[in-house]
C-alpha positions in Angstrom: 84.7 85.9 -53.9 87.9 87.2 -52.2 90.1 84.8 -50.7 93.5 84.8 -48.5 96.3 82.7 -49.7 97.4 80.5 -46.8 100.4 78.4 -48.1 104.0 79.3 -48.6 105.1 82.5 -50.8 106.3 81.1 -54.1 108.1 83.9 -56.1 105.5 85.0 -58.8 102.8 82.4 -58.2 101.2 83.5 -54.7 102.0 85.1 -51.6 101.5 84.1 -48.1 98.6 86.6 -46.7 97.8 88.1 -49.7 94.0 88.4 -50.9 93.1 87.4 -54.1 89.9 87.2 -56.5 88.3 84.4 -57.2 87.2 84.6 -60.8 85.4 81.1 -61.2 85.4 77.9 -59.3 86.0 74.9 -61.4 85.8 71.3 -60.4 85.8 72.3 -57.0 88.9 74.6 -57.5 89.8 78.3 -57.5 90.5 80.3 -60.9 92.5 83.1 -59.6 94.8 85.8 -61.0 98.2 85.1 -59.4 101.4 87.0 -58.8 102.7 86.6 -62.4 99.3 88.3 -63.8 97.8 84.9 -65.4 95.0 83.0 -64.0 95.3 79.4 -62.9 93.5 76.9 -60.7 94.2 76.0 -57.3 93.1 74.0 -54.6 90.7 75.7 -52.1 91.9 74.1 -49.0 94.8 76.3 -48.9 92.7 79.7 -48.9 90.7 81.3 -46.5 87.3 82.8 -47.9 87.5 87.0 -46.6 84.5 88.0 -48.4 81.7 86.1 -50.5 
């Protein structure tokens, strides 16, 4: 699934409007590789699904 970050841009974390690939959903949170190149869990309410 691909999602677009709808929150504020944070340097080396997530960029507003950028599309990220969801690697997995864990306890309702999205695991994505962020701008640092590492994968972390983020709350889904800050993303818009662009491709399922």
